[in-house]
NUTORKE-439889 format. One record per residue: residue number from 1; x, z, y of N, C-alpha, C, O, CB in turn. Coordinates in Angstrom, 3 decimals, decimal comma, padded with zeros to 6 digits. Atoms other than C-alpha are relative to their C-alpha. Glycine has a CB too. Example, Ala and Ser with C-alpha at 12.3 -4.5 7.8 and 13.67 -1.06 7.14 Angstrom:
2
PT   gulum        n_X        n_Z        n_Y       ca_X       ca_Z       ca_Y        c_X        c_Z        c_Y        o_X        o_Z        o_Y       cb_X       cb_Z       cb_Y
PT       1    000,890    000,000   -001,190    012,300    007,800   -004,500    000,900    000,000    001,200    001,936    000,665    001,181   -000,992    001,246    000,027
PT       2   -000,820   -000,060   -001,190    013,670    007,140   -001,060   -000,770    000,730    001,090   -000,261    000,899    002,198    000,414   -001,415    000,462
END
This chain:
178
PT   gulum        n_X        n_Z        n_Y       ca_X       ca_Z       ca_Y        c_X        c_Z        c_Y        o_X        o_Z        o_Y       cb_X       cb_Z       cb_Y
PT       1   -000,778    000,331    001,336   -024,371    005,451   -018,560   -000,864   -000,924   -000,852   -000,372   -001,950   -001,322    000,354    001,372   -000,884
PT       2    000,775    000,705    000,800   -027,360    004,174   -020,436   -000,142   -001,310    000,459   -000,046   -002,346   -000,198   -001,163    000,582   -000,171
PT       3   -000,128    001,730   -000,459   -027,674    001,308   -018,024    000,744   -001,088   -000,630    000,365   -002,112   -001,198    000,596   -000,148    001,269
PT       4   -000,954    000,765    000,265   -024,521    000,065   -018,608    000,235   -000,407   -001,487    000,625   -001,482   -001,943    001,016    000,577    000,533
PT       5    000,180   -000,023    001,620   -024,823    000,878   -022,366   -000,594   -001,260   -000,431   -000,031   -002,204   -000,985   -000,976    001,211   -000,549
PT       6    000,997    000,841    000,312   -027,805   -001,079   -022,725    000,340   -001,491    000,696    000,142   -002,469   -000,026   -001,361    000,670    000,479
PT       7    000,084    001,198   -000,813   -027,158   -003,949   -020,147    001,330   -001,003   -000,533    001,270   -002,229   -000,625    000,081    000,466    001,728
PT       8   -001,079    000,692    000,294   -023,617   -004,839   -021,276    000,202    000,123   -001,853    001,238   -000,221   -002,421    001,273    000,670    000,995
PT       9    000,137   -000,182    001,241   -024,519   -004,093   -024,935    001,343    000,790   -000,803    001,927    000,316   -001,778   -000,317   -001,360   -000,475
PT      10   -001,278   -000,479    000,345   -021,601   -001,627   -025,476   -000,336    000,709   -001,489    000,467    000,894   -002,404    000,634    001,066    001,231
PT      11    000,163   -000,721    001,210   -023,366    000,106   -028,144    001,009    001,411   -000,260    001,829    001,547   -001,168    000,246   -001,088   -001,104
PT      12   -000,738   -001,119    000,028   -021,883    003,414   -027,571   -001,087    001,077   -000,460   -002,292    000,970   -000,232    000,725    000,268    001,406
PT      13    000,901   -001,023    000,637   -023,229    006,628   -029,390   -000,049    000,949    001,022    000,678    000,832    002,009    000,475    000,621   -001,383
PT      14    000,240   -000,886   -001,049   -024,457    009,582   -027,480    001,360    000,759   -000,096    001,745    001,056    001,035   -001,385    000,910   -000,160
PT      15   -001,415   -000,657   -000,203   -020,963    011,345   -028,205    000,828   -000,791    000,879    001,328   -000,293    001,888    000,785    000,174   -001,329
PT      16   -000,889    000,774   -000,807   -019,052    008,430   -026,888   -000,480   -000,233    001,442    000,332   -000,455    002,340    000,224   -001,286   -000,658
PT      17    000,351    000,189   -001,455   -021,271    008,062   -023,766    000,036    001,586    000,851    000,026    001,573    002,082   -001,656   -000,760    000,046
PT      18   -000,631   -001,277   -000,306   -020,571    012,005   -023,221    001,288    000,043    000,290    001,668    000,520    001,359   -000,130    000,825   -000,925
PT      19   -001,386    000,128   -000,085   -017,098    011,455   -023,707    000,514   -000,879    001,321    001,475   -000,550    002,016    000,454   -000,639   -001,337
PT      20   -000,534    000,926   -000,791   -016,888    008,452   -021,382   -000,668    000,777    001,453    000,068    000,739    002,439   -000,479   -001,707   -000,456
PT      21    000,397   -000,668   -001,401   -018,979    010,421   -018,411    000,993    001,208    000,266    001,321    001,453    001,427   -001,644    000,598   -000,014
PT      22   -001,028   -001,069   -000,178   -016,501    013,416   -018,962    000,903   -000,435    000,470    001,193    000,137    001,521    000,435    000,655   -000,977
PT      23   -001,110    000,608   -000,585   -013,613    011,294   -018,279   -000,402   -000,596    001,153    000,551   -000,508    001,928    000,642   -000,905   -000,820
PT      24    000,230    000,403   -001,200   -015,172    009,722   -015,389   -000,223    000,939    000,927    000,414    000,737    001,961   -000,883   -000,768    000,002
PT      25   -000,210   -001,377   -000,477   -015,841    012,963   -013,983    001,142    000,434    000,466    001,372    000,814    001,614   -000,246    000,808   -000,844
PT      26   -001,533   -000,601   -000,009   -012,409    013,940   -014,450    000,717   -000,810    000,782    001,506   -000,275    001,560    000,761    000,086   -001,393
PT      27   -000,989    000,719   -000,981   -010,799    011,121   -012,711   -000,615   -000,358    001,276    000,020   -000,914    002,172    000,565   -001,302   -000,597
PT      28    000,556    000,158   -001,489   -013,102    010,894   -009,868   -000,971   -001,307    000,026   -001,234   -002,124   -000,857    001,341   -000,218    001,166
PT      29    001,061    001,310   -000,114   -015,569    008,393   -008,368    000,702   -001,182    000,808    000,070   -002,160    001,208   -001,522    000,441    000,895
PT      30   -000,824    001,189   -000,956   -012,798    006,189   -006,421   -000,269    000,254    001,306    000,605   -000,154    002,071   -000,434   -001,590   -000,227
PT      31    000,287   -000,476   -001,231   -014,474    007,576   -003,278    000,663    000,834    000,649    000,995    000,710    001,828   -000,940    000,406    000,025
PT      32   -000,609   -001,249   -000,398   -012,894    010,809   -003,138    001,401    000,229   -001,174    001,414    001,031   -002,108   -001,318    001,327   -000,077
PT      33   -001,149   -000,344    000,822   -009,464    010,617   -004,823    000,583    001,434   -000,045    000,542    002,160    000,949    001,015   -000,830    000,401
PT      34   -000,621   -001,581    000,206   -007,788    013,972   -006,094    001,275   -000,001    000,886    001,665    001,053    001,389    000,479    000,424   -001,770
PT      35   -001,280   -000,099   -000,466   -004,527    012,801   -004,531   -000,195   -000,459    001,431   -000,675   -001,589    001,523    001,040   -000,817   -000,839
PT      36    000,366    000,597   -001,250   -004,799    012,427   -000,609    000,998   -001,095    000,405    002,074   -001,109   -000,192   -000,089    001,067    001,072
PT      37   -000,737    001,114   -000,593   -003,276    009,395    001,237    001,093    000,726    000,482    000,906    001,700    001,211   -000,735   -000,855    001,096
PT      38   -001,186   -000,581   -000,596    000,258    010,295    001,950    001,062   -000,976    000,121    001,067   -002,026   -000,522    000,479    001,142   -000,760
PT      39   -001,342    000,965    000,114    003,565    008,697    002,783    000,596    000,069   -001,186    001,052   -000,954   -001,696    001,112    000,303    000,964
PT      40   -000,724    000,023    001,248    004,985    010,146   -000,364   -000,722   -000,776   -000,976   -000,064   -001,445   -001,773    000,250    001,343   -000,517
PT      41    000,830    000,966    001,157    002,139    008,395   -002,552    000,218   -001,306    000,288    000,494   -002,006   -000,686   -001,633    000,150   -000,059
PT      42   -000,277    001,330   -000,439    002,589    005,219   -000,744    001,397   -000,641   -000,580    001,560   -001,653   -001,261    000,014    000,042    001,543
PT      43   -001,363    000,461    000,388    006,386    005,151   -001,152   -000,018   -000,031   -001,493    000,583   -000,959   -002,035    001,178    000,946    000,558
PT      44   -000,430   -000,031    001,484    006,175    006,062   -004,887   -000,824   -001,061   -000,516   -000,402   -001,504   -001,584   -000,236    001,433   -000,815
PT      45    000,643    001,068    000,403    003,503    003,310   -005,303    000,978   -001,246    000,187    001,390   -001,873   -000,789   -001,303   -000,093    000,746
PT      46   -000,810    001,084   -000,197    005,654    000,646   -003,549    001,310    000,090   -000,912    001,665   -000,944   -001,478    000,319   -000,084    001,475
PT      47   -001,207    000,004    000,862    008,953    001,971   -005,514   -000,446   -000,220   -001,456    000,404   -000,707   -002,202    000,820    001,365    000,141
PT      48    000,548    000,338    001,384    006,827    001,683   -008,835   -000,038   -001,423   -000,123    000,645   -001,975   -000,986   -001,414    000,569   -000,272
PT      49    000,195    001,306   -000,022    005,925   -001,639   -008,226    001,338   -000,587   -000,053    001,647   -001,357   -000,962   -000,788   -000,414    001,127
PT      50   -001,377    000,838   -000,441    009,455   -002,733   -006,897    000,912    000,290   -001,474    001,807   -000,517   -001,727    000,934    000,784    001,726
PT      51   -000,691   -000,281    000,974    010,848   -001,156   -010,178   -000,070   -001,067   -001,127    000,840   -001,222   -001,942   -000,360    001,229   -000,362
PT      52    000,067    001,227    001,000    009,445   -004,246   -012,286    000,976   -000,839    000,356    001,413   -001,503   -000,584   -001,308   -000,799   -000,030
PT      53   -001,012    000,865   -000,194    011,978   -006,165   -010,574    001,245    000,093   -000,499    001,981   -000,890   -000,588    000,142   -000,107    001,064
PT      54   -001,127   -000,371    000,653    014,760   -004,275   -012,168    000,106   -000,702   -001,487    001,121   -000,844   -002,169   -000,007    001,526   -000,052
PT      55   -000,006    000,857    001,570    013,635   -006,198   -015,498   -000,246   -001,257    000,156    000,314   -002,101   -000,544   -001,091    000,417   -001,104
PT      56    000,567    001,495   -000,238    012,005   -009,239   -014,226    001,183   -000,902    000,577    001,367   -002,063    000,211   -001,341   -000,007    001,152
PT      57   -000,969    000,930   -000,708    014,914   -010,428   -012,027    001,128   -000,566   -001,258    001,308   -001,741   -001,579    000,857    000,953    001,374
PT      58   -000,975    000,209    001,116    017,674   -010,009   -014,965   -000,495   -001,136   -000,998    000,191   -002,085   -001,379    000,205    001,385   -000,799
PT      59    000,544    000,840    001,080    015,151   -011,680   -017,442   -000,507   -001,463    000,899   -001,042   -002,285    000,156   -001,397    000,917   -000,885
PT      60    000,281    001,174   -000,814    014,426   -014,601   -014,749   -001,399   -000,513   -000,493   -001,740   -001,583   -000,997    001,178   -001,134   -000,143
PT      61    001,580    000,154    000,436    010,728   -014,078   -015,339   -000,605   -000,342    001,478   -001,123    000,560    002,136   -000,789    001,612   -000,786
PT      62    000,708    000,563   -001,233    009,476   -015,978   -012,256   -001,334    000,480    000,323   -001,643    000,993    001,398   -000,133   -001,405   -000,111
PT      63    001,548   -000,495   -000,285    005,731   -015,219   -012,755   -000,030    001,426    000,224   -000,649    001,875    001,188   -001,036   -000,294   -001,236
PT      64    000,123   -001,272   -000,396    006,229   -011,728   -012,987    000,761    000,592    001,388    000,455    001,611    002,007    000,410    000,678   -001,132
PT      65   -000,609   -000,633   -001,480    008,504   -011,299   -009,872   -000,711   -000,624    000,894   -000,907   -000,020    001,948    001,599   -000,233    000,399
PT      66    001,104    000,388   -001,068    006,147   -013,594   -008,066   -001,342    001,020    000,169   -001,888    001,296    001,237   -000,575   -001,500   -000,444
PT      67    001,174   -000,865   -000,101    003,326   -011,321   -008,875    000,475    001,330    000,649   -000,222    001,967    001,438   -000,676    000,245   -001,443
PT      68   -000,291   -001,357   -000,621    005,276   -008,289   -007,983    000,366   -000,135    001,419   -000,087    000,734    002,163    001,138    000,736   -000,726
PT      69   -000,168    000,409   -001,265    006,509   -009,716   -004,803   -001,306   -000,168    000,931   -001,394    000,256    002,083    000,705   -001,195   -000,113
PT      70    001,197    000,021   -000,810    002,957   -010,636   -003,806   -000,569    001,272    000,282   -001,050    001,573    001,375   -000,976   -000,772   -000,587
PT      71    000,520   -001,284   -000,237    001,937   -007,213   -004,448    000,614    000,851    001,050   -000,010    001,454    001,923    000,040    000,672   -001,150
PT      72   -000,844   -000,830   -000,626    004,659   -005,542   -002,941   -000,279   -000,498    001,726   -000,432    000,325    002,628    001,647   -000,210   -000,688
PT      73    000,408    000,527   -001,470    003,953   -007,785    000,419   -001,477    000,688    000,276   -001,684    001,006    001,447   -000,108   -001,870    000,069
PT      74    001,409   -000,413   -000,317    000,340   -006,502    000,345    000,277    001,389    000,234   -000,010    001,814    001,353   -001,151   -000,273   -001,154
PT      75   -000,251   -001,346   -000,148    001,433   -002,877   -000,213    000,886    000,524    001,097    000,737    001,628    001,621    000,479    000,397   -001,128
PT      76   -000,890   -000,209   -001,285    004,081   -002,959    002,457   -000,844   -000,194    001,508   -000,793    000,557    002,482    001,291   -001,193   -000,083
PT      77    000,748    000,380   -001,204    001,846   -004,570    005,034   -001,092    001,130    000,258   -001,285    001,667    001,349   -000,685   -001,479   -000,191
PT      78    000,977   -001,160   -000,461   -000,970   -001,983    004,459    000,789    001,360    000,411    000,316    002,134    001,243   -001,068    000,370   -001,269
PT      79   -000,559   -001,152   -000,408    001,412    000,717    004,734    000,432    000,018    001,338    000,448    001,065    001,985    000,977    000,312   -000,776
PT      80   -000,396    000,128   -001,303    002,705   -000,825    007,985   -001,260    000,465    000,943   -001,061    001,097    001,981    000,484   -001,500    000,244
PT      81    001,197   -000,445   -000,848   -000,908   -000,237    009,385   -000,231    001,025    000,155   -000,837    001,304    001,190   -001,022   -000,308   -000,257
PT      82    000,097   -001,297   -000,254   -000,903    003,082    008,924    000,807    000,738    001,174    000,688    001,924    001,481    000,286    000,525   -001,143
PT      83   -000,906   -000,108   -001,450    001,560    003,088    012,070   -000,511   -000,641    001,134    000,078   -001,637    001,554    001,403   -000,621   -000,095
PT      84    000,588    000,826   -000,910   -000,413    001,984    014,600    000,924   -000,504    001,120    001,715    000,250    001,687   -001,106    000,676    000,528
PT      85   -000,753    000,875   -001,162    001,139   -000,653    017,169    000,207    000,819    001,175   -000,681    001,620    001,466   -000,837   -001,315    000,490
PT      86   -000,439   -000,701   -001,306    002,844    000,788    020,384   -001,241   -000,227    000,985   -001,588    000,576    001,851    001,495   -000,674    000,658
PT      87    001,192    000,203   -001,128   -000,232   -000,941    022,205   -001,275    000,806   -000,521   -002,192    001,009    000,274   -000,456   -001,751    000,212
PT      88    001,131   -000,956    000,291   -002,712    001,226    020,249   -000,249    001,119    000,831    000,572    002,035    000,874    000,145    000,529   -001,212
PT      89    000,276   -001,245   -000,837   -004,568    003,624    022,766   -000,623    001,224   -000,515   -000,901    002,256    000,096   -000,790   -000,342    001,009
PT      90    000,690   -001,034    000,769   -006,089    005,508    019,950    001,242    001,201   -000,256    000,935    002,252   -000,819   -000,680   -000,721   -001,530
PT      91   -000,943   -000,793    000,718   -002,740    007,297    019,355    000,764    000,264    001,427    001,269   -000,626    002,110    000,893   -000,795   -001,387
PT      92   -000,609   -000,603   -001,053   -001,383    009,642    022,171    001,581    000,134    000,220    002,097    000,260    001,330   -000,514    001,162   -000,030
PT      93   -001,391    000,055   -000,147    002,223    009,681    021,435    000,782   -000,570   -001,424    000,260   -001,055   -002,428    000,461    001,499    000,416
PT      94   -000,895    000,400    001,237    005,168    008,923    019,036    000,244   -001,904    000,162    000,558   -002,615   -000,793   -001,034    000,542   -001,726
PT      95   -000,195    001,320   -000,215    005,434    005,332    020,445    001,129   -000,483   -000,708    000,965   -001,317   -001,599    000,104   -000,267    001,317
PT      96   -001,571    000,081    000,360    009,029    005,105    019,608    000,086    000,157   -001,525    000,519   -000,727   -002,263    000,951    001,246    000,768
PT      97    000,128   -000,472    001,484    008,578    006,826    016,222   -000,844   -001,278   -000,726   -000,269   -001,766   -001,699   -000,921    001,634   -000,122
PT      98    000,930    000,706    000,515    005,801    004,388    015,268    000,726   -001,159   -000,196    000,910   -001,596   -001,333   -001,187   -000,099    000,740
PT      99   -000,624    001,103   -000,023    007,691    001,447    016,330    001,346   -000,092   -000,895    001,559   -001,141   -001,501    000,204   -000,234    001,329
PT     100   -001,097   -000,066    001,051    010,845    002,260    014,310   -000,682    000,061   -001,336   -000,212   -000,771   -002,112    000,977    001,277    000,191
PT     101    000,595    000,103    001,295    008,649    002,913    011,201   -000,514   -001,467   -000,484   -000,374   -001,925   -001,618   -001,139    000,954    000,006
PT     102    000,791    001,186    000,349    006,660   -000,435    011,581    001,416   -001,003   -000,181    001,487   -001,857   -001,065   -001,294   -000,502    001,343
PT     103   -001,116    001,054    000,318    010,293   -002,229    012,075    000,493    000,157   -001,169    000,953   -000,860   -001,688    001,114   -000,015    000,857
PT     104   -000,628   -000,271    001,192    011,478   -000,550    008,957   -000,637   -000,738   -001,097   -000,078   -001,392   -001,978    000,016    001,396   -000,254
PT     105    001,035    000,586    001,014    008,529   -001,669    007,034    000,040   -001,340    000,135    000,056   -001,906   -000,958   -001,447    000,451    000,172
PT     106   -000,040    001,583   -000,328    008,633   -005,433    008,587    001,027   -000,397   -000,717    000,923   -001,353   -001,486    000,204   -000,471    001,512
PT     107   -001,228    000,236    000,624    012,178   -005,287    007,424   -000,003   -000,097   -001,536    000,740   -000,866   -002,147    000,875    001,020    000,407
PT     108   -000,212    000,139    001,486    011,472   -004,664    003,795   -000,881   -000,991   -000,236   -000,608   -001,632   -001,251   -000,243    001,249   -000,911
PT     109    000,642    001,191    000,369    008,778   -007,273    003,897    000,830   -001,305   -000,177    000,672   -002,168   -001,040   -000,971   -000,214    000,950
PT     110   -000,919    001,066   -000,155    011,541   -009,598    004,986    000,978   -000,265   -001,135    001,531   -001,285   -001,547    000,721    000,234    001,168
PT     111   -001,396   -000,518    001,066    013,931   -008,130    002,445   -000,665   -000,602   -001,464    000,026   -001,133   -002,333    000,338    002,224   -000,104
PT     112    000,539    000,276    001,331    011,431   -008,841   -000,429   -000,217   -001,465   -000,084   -000,279   -002,062   -001,159   -001,311    000,777   -000,285
PT     113    000,231    001,472    000,040    010,863   -012,375    000,681    001,242   -000,589   -000,148    001,183   -001,723   -000,624   -000,689   -000,567    001,202
PT     114   -001,131    000,510    000,360    014,535   -012,990    000,474    000,183    000,037   -001,533    000,968   -000,739   -002,078    001,007    000,661    000,704
PT     115   -000,413   -000,052    001,500    014,452   -012,055   -003,210   -000,824   -001,163   -000,601   -000,502   -001,858   -001,565   -000,355    001,523   -000,783
PT     116    000,850    001,202    000,655    011,444   -014,516   -003,578    000,534   -001,174    000,368    000,157   -002,129   -000,311   -001,477   -000,069    000,385
PT     117   -000,468    001,368   -000,408    013,221   -017,290   -001,924    001,270   -000,188   -000,877    001,511   -001,383   -001,046    000,323   -000,135    001,667
PT     118   -001,156    000,241    000,733    016,537   -016,870   -004,147   -000,838   -000,195   -001,321   -000,398   -001,136   -001,981    001,212    001,216    000,049
PT     119    000,496    000,281    001,217    014,242   -016,788   -007,186   -000,521   -001,310   -000,047   -000,312   -001,975   -001,061   -000,920    000,904   -000,372
PT     120    000,411    001,416   -000,265    012,603   -020,034   -005,939    001,055   -000,882   -000,170    000,750   -001,968   -000,662   -000,526   -000,206    001,325
PT     121   -001,240    000,701   -000,256    016,089   -021,425   -005,567    000,643   -000,133   -001,520    001,395   -001,044   -001,865    000,997    000,868    001,132
PT     122   -000,801   -000,174    001,166    017,095   -020,313   -009,076    001,034    000,789   -000,069    001,662    000,902   -001,122    000,426   -000,999   -000,361
PT     123   -001,175   -000,648   -000,352    019,651   -018,175   -007,615   -000,217    001,538   -000,446   -000,362    002,348    000,470    000,302   -000,204    001,576
PT     124    000,502   -001,184    000,495    018,898   -014,979   -009,898    000,974    001,113    000,483    000,612    002,232    000,844   -000,159   -000,068   -001,540
PT     125   -001,025   -001,145   -000,508    022,489   -013,281   -008,957   -000,320    000,240    001,392   -000,173    001,387    001,812    001,613   -000,405   -000,107
PT     126    000,119   -000,360   -001,381    021,565   -013,739   -005,276   -001,325    000,948    000,085   -001,462    001,846    000,916   -000,095   -001,369    000,952
PT     127    001,171   -000,884   -000,103    018,150   -012,248   -006,055    000,181    001,282    000,007   -000,278    002,147    000,753   -000,837   -000,175   -000,913
PT     128   -000,540   -001,708    000,244    019,822   -009,177   -007,493    000,489    000,539    001,172    000,160    001,649    001,591    001,286    000,241   -001,089
PT     129   -000,706   -000,580   -001,330    021,786   -008,799   -004,453   -001,089    000,409    001,131   -001,019    001,452    001,780    001,054   -001,201    000,681
PT     130    000,737   -000,319   -000,905    018,855   -009,136   -002,268   -001,007    001,210   -000,363   -001,480    001,984    000,470   -000,580   -001,161    000,378
PT     131    000,620   -001,406    000,521    016,994   -006,495   -004,487    000,874    001,232    000,121    000,374    002,301    000,470   -000,351   -000,089   -001,523
PT     132   -000,720   -000,946   -000,418    019,593   -004,406   -004,164    000,000    000,720    001,498    000,064    001,913    001,793    001,059   -000,481   -000,271
PT     133   -000,059   -000,090   -001,659    019,561   -004,734   -000,209   -001,579    000,867    000,237   -001,801    001,846    000,948    000,062   -001,953    000,927
PT     134    001,355   -000,657   -000,136    015,801   -003,892   -000,609   -000,096    001,274   -000,117   -000,802    001,987    000,595   -000,865   -000,415   -000,828
PT     135    000,136   -001,354    000,596    016,536   -000,762   -002,565    000,566    000,772    001,103    000,015    001,824    001,425    000,756    000,242   -001,443
PT     136   -000,770   -000,802   -001,094    018,939    000,392    000,261   -000,925    000,032    001,362   -000,922    000,954    002,177    001,553   -000,762    000,331
PT     137    000,698   -000,425   -001,473    016,584   -000,263    003,167   -001,267    000,614   -000,430   -001,895    001,255    000,412   -000,345   -001,354    001,133
PT     138    001,183   -001,187    000,489    013,688    001,433    001,087    000,507    001,239    000,343   -000,111    001,925    001,157   -000,358    000,097   -001,668
PT     139   -000,734   -001,613   -000,245    015,874    004,646    001,220    000,134    000,129    001,199   -000,261    001,174    001,716    001,453    000,353   -000,579
PT     140   -000,007   -000,209   -001,603    016,599    003,979    004,801   -001,160    000,210    000,784   -001,174    000,864    001,827    000,529   -001,082    000,628
PT     141    001,162   -000,089   -000,586    013,206    003,656    005,602   -000,896    001,267   -000,052   -001,745    001,619    000,766   -000,612   -000,975   -000,450
PT     142    000,702   -001,340    000,538    011,928    006,763    004,059   -000,179    001,110    001,294   -001,228    001,476    001,827    001,058    000,746   -001,319
PT     143    000,254   -000,886   -001,075    013,045    009,200    006,768   -000,663   -000,466    001,542   -001,140    000,266    002,410    001,303    000,569    000,188
PT     144    000,626    000,829   -001,321    011,873    006,806    009,624   -001,405    000,226   -000,267   -002,015    000,796    000,638    000,360   -001,771    000,133
PT     145    001,357   -000,272    000,015    008,398    006,957    008,207   -000,485    001,330    000,148   -001,504    001,556    000,801   -000,474   -000,444   -001,063
PT     146    000,220   -001,417   -000,095    008,479    010,779    007,780   -000,072    000,383    001,555   -000,916    001,129    002,052    001,178    000,792   -000,776
PT     147   -000,285   -000,350   -001,630    009,576    010,962    011,536   -001,217   -000,471    000,597   -001,648    000,345    001,412    001,389   -000,802    000,773
PT     148    001,338    000,708   -000,506    006,331    008,777    012,523   -001,207    000,689   -000,503   -002,269    000,313   -000,007   -000,104   -001,523   -000,474
PT     149    001,167   -000,245    000,679    003,909    010,755    010,347   -001,008    000,676    000,716   -002,191    000,606    000,385    000,252    000,659   -001,089
PT     150    000,967   -000,990   -000,856    002,446    013,249    013,143   -000,913   -001,098    000,830   -001,923   -000,817    001,475    000,971    001,169    001,183
PT     151    000,861    000,820   -001,070    001,276    009,956    014,877   -000,380   -001,256   -000,692   -000,486   -002,319   -000,081    000,832   -000,371    001,432
PT     152    000,364    001,045    000,739    000,289    007,799    011,928   -001,428    000,223   -000,796   -001,906    001,357   -000,797    001,147   -000,268   -000,906
PT     153    001,424   -000,192    000,462   -003,116    007,347    010,122    000,309    000,825   -001,315   -000,600    000,817   -002,145   -000,902   -001,512   -000,270
PT     154    000,112   -000,966    001,035   -001,850    009,802    007,475   -000,296    001,291    000,505   -000,578    002,186   -000,292    001,160    000,063   -000,779
PT     155    000,435   -001,150   -000,800   -002,554    012,454    009,987   -001,359   -000,062    000,190   -001,773   -001,055    000,787    000,644    000,102    001,278
PT     156    001,427    000,318    000,241   -006,286    013,057    009,500   -000,585   -000,182    001,530   -001,495   -000,985    001,736   -000,804    001,272   -000,921
PT     157    000,397   -000,300   -001,608   -006,782    013,846    013,543    000,095   -001,482    000,326   -000,798   -002,167    000,824    001,169    001,137    001,063
PT     158   -000,443    001,301   -000,756   -005,041    010,679    014,274   -000,906   -001,109   -000,429   -001,353   -001,889    000,413    001,555   -000,427   -000,312
PT     159    000,641    000,912    001,066   -006,899    008,543    011,432   -001,657    000,113    000,751   -002,184   -000,895    001,223    000,202    000,732   -001,935
PT     160    001,160   -000,142   -000,583   -010,328    010,004    012,783   -000,174   -000,929    001,466   -000,966   -001,846    001,681   -000,129    001,514    000,181
PT     161    000,032    000,513   -001,164   -009,521    009,138    016,302   -000,119   -001,461   -000,018   -000,938   -002,082    000,659    001,042    000,417    000,663
PT     162   -000,383    001,230    000,047   -008,338    005,882    015,368   -001,326   -001,143   -000,343   -001,490   -002,240    000,190    001,149    000,033   -001,047
PT     163    001,212    000,583    000,908   -011,537    004,662    013,299   -001,013    000,241    000,990   -001,853   -000,652    001,104   -000,349    000,774   -001,565
PT     164    001,119   -000,061   -000,700   -013,792    006,109    015,830    000,026   -000,888    001,217   -001,020   -001,266    001,744   -000,245    001,319    000,318
PT     165   -000,212    000,949   -001,113   -012,409    003,953    018,589   -000,189   -001,315   -000,471   -000,807   -002,081    000,267    001,335    000,107    000,620
PT     166    000,457    001,432    000,760   -012,617    000,773    016,208   -001,538    000,136    000,153   -002,111   -000,651    000,906    000,504   -000,164   -001,834
PT     167    001,558   -000,241    000,260   -016,246    001,868    015,597   -000,745   -000,353    001,535   -001,536   -001,282    001,692   -000,320    001,833   -000,553
PT     168    000,505    000,117   -001,197   -017,052    002,366    019,430    000,398   -001,658    000,441   -000,496   -002,305    000,987    000,625    001,238    000,957
PT     169   -000,155    001,288   -000,544   -015,347   -001,148    020,204   -000,828   -001,289   -000,614   -001,069   -002,341   -000,022    001,406   -000,241   -000,098
PT     170    000,501    000,788    000,610   -017,080   -002,830    017,513   -001,765   -000,168    000,488   -002,504   -001,150    000,415    000,386    000,412   -001,372
PT     171    001,477   -000,237   -000,353   -020,562   -001,467    018,820    000,037   -000,779    001,127   -000,862   -001,608    001,270   -000,543    001,533    000,257
PT     172    000,127    000,475   -001,336   -019,499   -002,586    022,397    000,114   -001,695   -000,399   -000,488   -002,557    000,241    001,295    000,706    001,132
PT     173   -000,158    001,487    000,188   -018,491   -006,008    020,832   -001,600   -000,573   -000,238   -002,190   -001,364    000,498    001,100   -000,337   -001,417
PT     174    001,405    000,438    000,260   -021,922   -006,501    019,319   -001,018    000,005    000,888   -001,896   -000,849    000,761   -000,474    000,630   -000,893
PT     175    000,749   -000,147   -000,943   -023,753   -005,449    022,143    000,259   -000,974    001,223   -000,479   -001,086    002,203    000,074    001,287    000,278
PT     176   -000,326    001,010   -001,116   -021,975   -008,124    024,247   -000,045   -001,342   -000,658    000,158   -002,357    000,008    001,470    000,248    000,709
PT     177    000,199    001,329    000,577   -022,463   -010,840    021,803   -001,135   -000,837    000,401   -002,188   -000,206    000,492   -000,092    000,126   -001,326
PT     178    001,333    000,803   -000,391   -024,993   -013,599    022,832   -000,960    000,131   -001,063   -002,062   -000,411   -000,970    000,230   -001,572    000,246
END
C-alpha cells in the first residue's frame, strides 16, 4: 500500500490506507473469488448486461447498444467454451447435452447479432423485436445449460481433467517443436 501511495502520489493518510487494505481484503484478491464460477453466476452476468438494452434500444443509443452487444458476444462465447465440444476427449460423457448447450449459446450469439444488424439499419422496432426473441431464447437456453452441467467446465473434476490434458498437449507440442 505504501508503494502505491508513494508511486502514484495518492496522499493517503494512515487511516485511509488501513481502510483501503481492509476493503481490498474484504473483496478478495481477484485470484480467489468468493463466488464460485457457476452457470447461475454466468447467466446472471449475461442477463445483467442484456438488461442495458431495455433502455438503450428505445433510446436509440447506438453507442451503448454497440458496447453492450460486444460485451454480450464475449460473455456468450466464453460461456460456450465451458461446454467442451463433442470432439473434446477430456470429457467422457454428455456429448449430446454439451452439444445442445453449445447450440443454444451459439443461437444467443446470432440472436444478439440480429439486434446489432437492426440497429445498424436504423430499424429500432426490429431491434426491439429481436431483443424480445433474445430474451425468449435466453430463458429457453437455461435448462439446456443445467442439463449439461455435469459434463461442463463448471464441474471441478471435468475442469481439472480438461486443463490437465491441455497442459500435457502443450508440453508435447513444445517438445516436438523444431
